[in-house]
C-alpha positions, -999 to 999 in steps of 0.1 A, spaced: 29 -357 -935 44 -323 -928 57 -334 -894 73 -365 -909 91 -345 -936 103 -320 -910 116 -348 -887 135 -364 -916 150 -331 -926 159 -324 -890 176 -357 -886 196 -352 -918 207 -318 -907 217 -331 -873 238 -359 -888 256 -335 -912 263 -311 -883 276 -339 -861 299 -350 -889 313 -316 -895 314 -299 -861 309 -328 -836 279 -341 -817 276 -314 -791 267 -285 -816 242 -309 -833 227 -318 -799 223 -281 -790 205 -275 -822 182 -305 -816 173 -291 -782 166 -256 -795 145 -269 -824 124 -293 -803 118 -267 -776 113 -235 -797 101 -247 -831 86 -282 -829 75 -290 -793 51 -317 -807 33 -344 -788 48 -378 -795 26 -399 -772 -4 -389 -751 -26 -417 -736 -57 -396 -733 -65 -361 -747 -82 -343 -718 -81 -305 -715 -63 -294 -684 -51 -260 -673 -18 -264 -655 19 -266 -658 15 -299 -676 -12 -320 -693 -38 -340 -675 -18 -372 -680 19 -379 -685 28 -368 -721 58 -374 -743 70 -345 -765 97 -343 -791 120 -324 -766 113 -352 -740 129 -377 -763 159 -355 -772 166 -345 -736 163 -381 -723 187 -393 -751 213 -367 -739 212 -375 -702 243 -397 -706 265 -367 -715 291 -359 -688 286 -324 -672 311 -296 -678 309 -284 -642 298 -311 -617 292 -286 -590 265 -268 -611 243 -299 -608 243 -304 -570 213 -282 -561 191 -295 -590 198 -330 -578 185 -320 -543 153 -307 -558 148 -339 -580 153 -361 -549 129 -342 -527 103 -340 -555 101 -378 -558 101 -382 -520 71 -359 -518 54 -378 -546 59 -410 -526 49 -396 -492 29 -364 -494 8 -360 -525 -21 -379 -539 -3 -394 -570 -31 -386 -594 -25 -387 -631 -22 -349 -633 3 -349 -604 24 -376 -621 23 -354 -653 34 -324 -632 62 -343 -615 76 -357 -647 74 -322 -663 94 -307 -634 119 -336 -636 124 -329 -673 133 -293 -665 160 -305 -642 172 -329 -669 173 -299 -693 196 -282 -667 219 -313 -667 219 -314 -705 227 -276 -708 256 -280 -685 270 -309 -705 266 -294 -740 283 -262 -729 316 -280 -732 314 -280 -770 311 -242 -774 338 -218 -784 321 -186 -795 351 -175 -816 353 -208 -835 329 -227 -858 308 -240 -829 300 -204 -819 290 -195 -854 268 -226 -857 250 -217 -824 243 -182 -838 230 -197 -870 208 -221 -850 194 -193 -829 187 -172 -860 170 -202 -877 147 -208 -847 137 -171 -847 134 -170 -885 111 -200 -887 88 -186 -860 89 -152 -878 79 -168 -911 50 -186 -894 40 -154 -877 40 -135 -910 15 -160 -924 -7 -155 -893 -8 -118 -899 -16 -122 -936 -41 -151 -931 -54 -149 -895 -74 -179 -882 -107 -176 -865 -90 -186 -832 -63 -159 -834 -59 -135 -804 -64 -99 -812 -51 -66 -798 -74 -38 -787 -69 -23 -821 -80 -54 -839 -45 -65 -849 -34 -102 -847 -12 -113 -818 12 -137 -835 21 -170 -818 46 -185 -842 46 -223 -839 41 -224 -801 3 -220 -798 2 -188 -777 17 -153 -780 29 -154 -744 47 -187 -749 64 -174 -780 76 -143 -762 91 -163 -733 109 -186 -756 124 -157 -775 136 -141 -743 156 -173 -736 170 -174 -771 180 -138 -768 199 -144 -736 217 -174 -752 226 -153 -782 238 -120 -765 273 -133 -757 278 -143 -793 274 -107 -804 308 -101 -787 325 -128 -807 359 -120 -823 345 -136 -854 327 -109 -873 303 -133 -891 293 -149 -858 287 -115 -841 266 -102 -871 245 -133 -872 239 -131 -835 230 -95 -837 205 -103 -864 190 -130 -843 185 -106 -813 170 -79 -836 146 -104 -852 136 -117 -817 127 -81 -808 105 -77 -839 88 -110 -831 82 -102 -795 67 -69 -806 43 -87 -828 31 -109 -799 18 -78 -782 28 -94 -749 35 -65 -725 55 -84 -699 77 -100 -725 84 -68 -743 93 -50 -711 115 -80 -701 134 -76 -734 140 -39 -727 153 -47 -693 175 -75 -706 191 -53 -733 195 -24 -707 213 -46 -682 235 -62 -709 245 -27 -720 253 -14 -686 272 -44 -673 295 -49 -702 332 -47 -694 346 -12 -686 370 -15 -715 341 -11 -740 317 7 -718 321 40 -736 327 27 -771 302 35 -798 293 -1 -804 277 -6 -770 247 16 -780 239 -4 -812 216 -29 -795 196 -5 -773 192 19 -803 181 -10 -825 156 -20 -799 143 15 -797 138 17 -834 121 -17 -835 97 -7 -808 84 24 -826 59 5 -848 44 -13 -818 42 16 -794 6 24 -802 -4 -12 -797 12 -15 -763 -1 19 -751 -36 9 -761 -33 -24 -742 -21 -7 -711 -49 19 -713 -76 -7 -719 -65 -31 -692 -41 -16 -667 -47 -43 -641 -42 -73 -664 -78 -86 -664 -87 -108 -634 -52 -110 -621 -60 -92 -587 -88 -117 -580 -66 -147 -590 -39 -133 -568 -62 -133 -538 -72 -169 -545 -36 -180 -548 -25 -163 -516 -54 -179 -498 -45 -214 -510 -8 -209 -499 -20 -199 -465 -40 -232 -463 -12 -255 -474 21 -236 -470 43 -266 -464 29 -293 -488 10 -274 -514 -17 -289 -536 7 -312 -554 23 -305 -588 -1 -296 -616 -31 -297 -593 -37 -260 -586 -67 -255 -608 -83 -287 -597 -80 -278 -560 -86 -240 -560 -113 -242 -587 -135 -259 -561 -139 -226 -542 -129 -199 -568 -150 -194 -599 -123 -177 -620 -98 -204 -613 -124 -231 -622 -126 -219 -658 -88 -227 -661 -70 -196 -648 -42 -203 -623 -27 -175 -603 -8 -153 -627 25 -154 -608 51 -180 -615 66 -180 -580 33 -180 -562 20 -208 -584 51 -229 -576 46 -222 -538 9 -231 -540 15 -264 -558 48 -276 -542 47 -258 -509 69 -229 -500 100 -250 -491 100 -271 -523 93 -240 -544 124 -224 -528 145 -254 -536 132 -254 -572 144 -218 -578 175 -220 -556 199 -232 -584 188 -201 -604 196 -178 -575 229 -194 -569 239 -190 -605 231 -153 -602 253 -150 -571 282 -166 -590 276 -145 -621 278 -113 -601 315 -119 -595 322 -137 -628 310 -107 -648 344 -91 -641 363 -119 -659 377 -107 -692 366 -124 -724 339 -149 -730 333 -160 -694 325 -125 -683 301 -120 -712 282 -152 -704 279 -141 -668 265 -108 -679 240 -126 -701 228 -145 -670 224 -113 -651 206 -96 -680 181 -125 -681 173 -122 -644 152 -89 -646 134 -102 -677 124 -134 -660 114 -115 -628 90 -92 -646 75 -120 -667 73 -144 -637 56 -118 -615 29 -111 -640 22 -146 -655 25 -183 -648 36 -195 -682 73 -199 -672 63 -230 -653 49 -249 -683 64 -264 -714 83 -254 -734 93 -223 -713 105 -241 -681 128 -267 -698 142 -240 -721 147 -216 -691 167 -243 -672 186 -254 -703 197 -219 -712 207 -209 -676 228 -240 -671 244 -236 -706 254 -200 -699 265 -207 -663 288 -236 -673 308 -211 -694 320 -192 -663 313 -216 -634 350 -224 -627 365 -193 -642 382 -168 -618 397 -134 -624 435 -137 -629 458 -110 -614 495 -113 -618 519 -104 -590 536 -74 -606 503 -57 -615 490 -64 -579 520 -46 -564 517 -16 -587 479 -13 -583 472 -16 -621 441 -30 -636 444 -65 -651 416 -82 -669 390 -56 -658 398 -62 -621 415 -35 -600 442 -48 -577 448 -30 -544 480 -10 -542 507 -26 -522 492 -61 -520 517 -88 -524 517 -126 -526 543 -150 -513 569 -157 -540 564 -192 -553 594 -215 -555 604 -226 -589 592 -261 -598 626 -268 -614 655 -279 -592 685 -256 -592 719 -269 -604 740 -284 -577 758 -259 -556 737 -230 -568 712 -213 -545 678 -206 -561 
């Protein structure tokens, strides 16, 4: 009954938003809610426990329905979709020619395909955002709402912990919000934070304040999860964001607000994280799982085990894997399941976006800030991916791809603009230093000169 009521309320809110702001902001909110608040199962033929990037059988979730309904949206930047299309094509060729096509592999292939669709949808919906207008304010409110709902659910878990709750070494509850596991909640919040950071620089004060509150609330909630990698990833994200902001504001007092806030927020959780590191410096059985993963990659480096089949295959010779523990490394798990070449193609669009963002960070205004947000997300994803495998499963993987494409579409075609006079004088324009003495050929006027007069 609760789910039905929430669905009805969600549909009503989406219709009102579409009426007032247009369908794109409403669609963005629908994607965020179904991925970060209500990633519920809509249809599952058989409920069988399976440890992997997807369920044991193809499963339909709320976000599956929303993303598929939005596939018709035209992309903002067509070139941004080329590499994901390559992966999608190769994935289904491998399903047809290489792998065993078991139920779990079909489920894994559909899950990876949905992540690519999330990329396409993120690229398309980015066209409806202007962070200084009402759409930017609505996105900030939507992000704060997603964080707030999970924060409220987490508060209830602290007050009334269930018998299944994960505990810290000090006996405290590791909150999980509405996502079923503290690690999953932390990863989702990292993505929401990356999406919200550029909004903190909006010229609209209300938008910037709401976005700042969303980032601060995410930090509190990640602290409550007691997830070491996610909390470290948040520190790295805020640190990179602070260092790479445009030089014109680099030494302004406002640039220190976020890192100082994060430092204050982390104080109550310091003892918990220190105790976790002291009690388990190696991360449990991670070293043994790593050896099993590397061995499996050495056996099938080109074809892998097939998507979502790692535990089934490796569990036959490794006892720790057999109980449902894949190798705790996102990139090695992808290589073990898909083969090294296919895993490289899966992550290639993300790497290419980083390369473009490195140059685009110098663009003044919103495009540069969105590029810095992509660069800030990279170290957070790296530290989380190297220490765990949860980035490859739902809802983390679709949200990761959606957020990356949404951010990238804001700067994909933008280029630094330098006028001729500033270029000749060597002055700085738009945060880009022009070399002294450089000149460009003088362009002819598009207008025709009057007869008998030389232009």
